[in-house]
N, C-alpha and C positions, 0 to 999 in steps of 0.2 A: 673545828674545821670549817672553812668557808665554803658556801655553795659555789660551784663552778659554772661559769657561763663563758666559755672560751671558744674561739673559732678553731675548728679541728685542723691539724696539720695535713698537708697533702701526703700522698702515698710515698713519695721519695723521702720526705722529712721523717715520716714514721719508720721507714726502713733504716734511715740513718740512726734514729734513736734506738731502734732495736739492736743494732750492732754494738752501740755503746752499752746498752743494758746487758748484753751477753758478756761483754768484756768485764764489766764490773761484777757480774754474777760469778764469773770464773775466779776473780780475785777473792771474792767472799768465801768461796769454797776452799781456795788455797790457804786463806788466812784462818781457817778453822771454823768457818760458819758465820762470822760477823766481822765487820770493820767499823772503826770510828766514823761518825758522821762527817768529820772533817776530811777524812780520806775519800768518802763518797763525793763530797762537794768538790774536792780537788779534781777528781776524775770527771765529774759531770761538767765542770767548767773548762778544764785545761788538758784533758787527755789528748795527746797528739792526733790531729786529724779528725777527732770525733767530738771533743769537748765544745761547750758552747762558745768559748772565746777562741778556740783553735780551728773551728770549721768555718765555712764560707758564708753562712747566712747573714743577712742584714740585721744589725743589732741596734744601731743608733738612728734617731730621727723618726719621722712620721711612718716610714715603711718598716721600722724595726720594732723593738719591744719597749723601748724607753727613750726619753730625750734628756740628755745632760745639758748643763748650762752652756757649754761652748756651741752646742747645736742650735740654740735659740737665735744666735746672731753674734756680732762682734763685741757687744757691750762688756760681757764677762771678761774676755781676753784683754780688752782695752784697760779695764780697771786693774786686772792683775799685773799687766805690763807697767802701769803707772806705779803700783805698789812696789814692784821689785826694782824699778829704775834706780832709786838711791843705793841699793845694795850693789847692783852691777857697776854703777858709776864709782862707788867707793873702792871697789876691787880693781877697776881699771881694765886695761886691754886684755888681760888673761881671763876675764870673767866668762863663765860658761853657764848654760842652763841644762838641767837634766830633767826631762819629763818622764814620769812613770806611766806607761800605758797611754798611747797617743790618740785613742778613740778613732774618730773618722779622719783626723788630721785638721779639723777646723781650728782647734786652739793654736797649734803651732803657726798656722798661716796668719791668723789675726794678731797673735802676740808678737811675732817677728815684724809684722808690718807696723804695729804700734811702736815697738822699740826703735825701729829704723827712723820713724818720724821725729823722735827726740834725740837721735844720734847716740844711742847706747846699745847697738847691736852686739850680742855676745860673740865671743870668738868662735864658739861652737854651741850649737843647740842639739843636744843628744836626746834621742827618744829610745827608752828601753821598752821594746815591744816584743813579747814572746810569740805572738801570733804572726805567722808568715803571711796569712791572708790580710790581716789588718795592716801590716807593714806595706804591702803592695798598694793598698787603698790610700794609706797616708802619703806614700811617695807620689802617687798619681795626682792626688788632690793638691799637694804642696807644689809640685812641678808646674801644674797648670795655672796656679794663682800667684806664685811669687816670682819676682825678678830673679834672674840667674844668680846675682850676687848674694841674695838672701838664701836661695835654695841650697847653694853650695855650703852654707854654714851648718846644714842639718846632717846629722849622722845617726843612723839607726844601729842600735846595739842589741846584741843577743844575750849579753850578761853585764853585770855591773862593772864600772871602771875599776881597774886595779890601782892605777896611779892616782895620787892625790890631785884634787882639782878644787877650784874656788868658784863660788857663784851661788846659784839658786837651784834647789831641787823642788820640783812641783809635782804634786799628786792630787788629782781631782777624781773623786769616786774610785779610789784604789783600795783603801782599807776595808770598805764594806764587802769587797770581793775576795778577801783573804779567807781561805778555808777555815771555818769557825768550828770550835768545839761546842757541842750542845751537852748540857748537863741537867740532872734532876736532883732535887734535895729531898731525900726520903729517910725518915726515922733518924734525923740528925747526921746523915752521911751523904757523901757526894757520889752520885752514880753518873757514869758517862753514857750518853745516848749513842747507840751504834745502829748499824744497818745489817739486816740479815735478809734471807730470801725464803719466802713461803709461797708455795703454789705458783712459782715463777713470777712472784711479785716482791718488790722491796718493801720491807716493813721495819718498824722501829724495834729495837732490842736494847735493854739496859743491862749494864754490868758495873760492878764497883770500879770507881775511877782509880787510875794509877796515881803515883806520887806527883807527877807533873800537873795533871788536871786537878786532882784533889787539893794540892797546894795552892794552885791559882785561885780556886773558888774560896778556899778558906782565907786567903789573903784579902779577897774582896769582902767577905763577911766581917773580918776583923776590922778592916778600914771603915766599914759602914756601921760598926757597933753592934754586930750580930742582929741583923734585921729579922723580924718575925715572918719568915717565909712559910706559906702553907705547905702541908704535906703534898709532895709531887710538884712543887714549884720548879718551873723550867726556865732556862735562859741560856745565854751563850757567853763564851770568853775566848780570849786568844792567848793561851799560854806561850805561844811562840813569838808573840809580838816583840819582846825585848831583843830577841836574837835576829828577827827580821829587820827591825829598825837599825840595829847595830851594823848589819850587813849592808843595808841600803845607804846609810849615812857614814859608814866607816871611812870612806875615802874623801868625804867632804872636809877639806882642811880648813876652810873659812867660808862663811856665808850663811844662807838661810834655807831651811827645809819647810815648805809650806804645804799643809794638808787641808783639803776641803772635802767634807763628806757629811752624810746625815748621821746623827747620833746624839748623845747626851753626855753630860757629866755623870760620874758613877752613881751619885745619889739619886739621879733620875732614871738611869738605865735599869737599876735593880730595885725599883719600887716594888713593894709587896704586891700591889695590885697588877703589876705587869707580870703576871704569873705564867704566861705562855711564851715569854721571850719576844724577840724581835725578828726572828727568821721570816723572810719574805721571798716570794718568787714573782718574776715579771715575765709576762708573755703577751705580746701584741697590745701593750699599754694597759694591761689588766694585771692587778695584783691578787695573789692568792697565797695559801699556806701549805701547799702540797709539793714538797721538794722532790718526791719520787716520780712525779708525773713527767713523762717525755724527757728523760735525761738527754742533755745535749741541745735541746730546743728552747730552753728557758733559762733566764738568769736566776741565780740563787744568791741572796745577800743577807747580811745581818747588820744592824746599826753598830756604830762605833762607840766604845767607851773611851771618851776623850781623856778621862783621868788616867786610864791605862796607857794612853799614848804619851801623856806628860811623864809618867813614871818611866816608860821605856826610853824616852828622851834623856832623862837623867842617867839611866843605866848606860846609855851610849855616849855620855859625856857632853850632851847638848844642853843649852840653856833654854828655858821657856821664855820665848819672846812675847807671846800673847795668845789669847783665846777669845773669840767673839763670834757673833752670828754672821752669816754671809751678808745679810742686809747691811749691818753696821760696817763691815769691812769694805764692801763695794761703795757705799755712800762716802766713806772717808777717802776713798781713792778715785773720786771723780765721776761717779755714775751720773749724777745730775748734769755735769758738763758734757759727758759723752752722749747722753740721751737728750740733749737740748733740741728743741724744735728747729726745723729748717724751714724758713719762710718761703723758700723756693720749691719745696717738695713736701706737700701735705701727706702724701701716702707714706713716704719714708719716715716722717715724723711720727705718724700713727703707729707704724710698725715698731719703731724704737720704744715708744711709750708702752706698748703691750709687752715688749721684751723686758723692759725695766721692771714692770709690775711682776712678771713671773719670777724675776730674780730676787726681789726684795719683799714682796707681800708675805705676811705671816702664813696665809693660807696656801701659799705656793712654796718657793724654795727659801724665802728670806730667813725664817727662824728655824726651819727643820734642818737646814744645812749649817754646819759650824766650820770655823776656820781656826787652825792652830799653827803657830809658827815656832819652830825650834831652831836656834842659832848656834853657831860656833865661831869664836874669834872676833865677833863684832856685836855691837848693840843694835838690835832691831826692834826695840820696844815701841819706838815712835810709830811703827806701822800699825799698832793696835791702840793708838791713843784714844780713838773714838769708840767708846763702849766696850772696853776690855772687861772680860768676865772671868778672869783667872780665879777670883774668889769662889766661883761656883764649883771649881774642880775639887 
């Protein structure tokens, strides 16, 4: 357990967290005294009006808890726009973009602006955003910064499209926020990590895993050749990932699904020495490992097993277009051009240079973040021609 050096929340925030704690504690009681950690994480992040992503606190940028690539500036979106331009152009006038979770709205503004400059604006840019508060922020940001002709292309969705569509699905830092299952390996068996309440505090509780969780972990072990995990080895998995991806991409009739997140191929995710897993919490730009602290006020995440994502793609009838680091992907798709110095504006040039470094340096986002493309009905392998790493999966 990491030592904590966190700025304390104010009284209103603590009262908000207390309401969510009470709601979760009541559910624990109703469910017989314990709930899976995945259920706790779901409530902590997404409980209506109380969860971290459902309530109104600032999350992105310097005033929030973390900074995502689109918040750094336009370079990230410019490169992604350049990458997906051939896909949209090949599909033609019916091409659409579906973004899962729009963040602050920075990405849609910069991406639509970049696509408009090369004449490949999608017929519709849909944003699936479950948080009403974030939808309002995204709408205000986009309306203030986009021409009316571009703004009217955006549509906010409350659920996935039913009708078939063609184009690009884009998800940046979405998979890490899916409610994850935590497990332990004890005496050759799989135990699921659950949450119970003792003395009005949430604490860990283990119980034998059910068939779904146990099967998922044993599949991982079989694929890895039965690794030598120490007694009590802990980690995470997403047994629901194939079903989630099938739902998310089920109506994508033709095009590309592009996922960017922090994570590893399976062989690196479940290394024997990574015996405490990857679960992390973010609060005011500080990272710690105590997910029961201040529910609703902090982000809870786990790294992505990209091998599992590729497997889920096959399950959903998608082809693996490629897998690489964020640095390699952005460099292939014009980062050096977009970050080129401006002889007339030294300050802007310096700002772009700093932004580019944060996006591609190994010590920043460049190697920690990975990019995977899954395609249907078209060949998108050329998008990963520079530094494809599918062999690592």
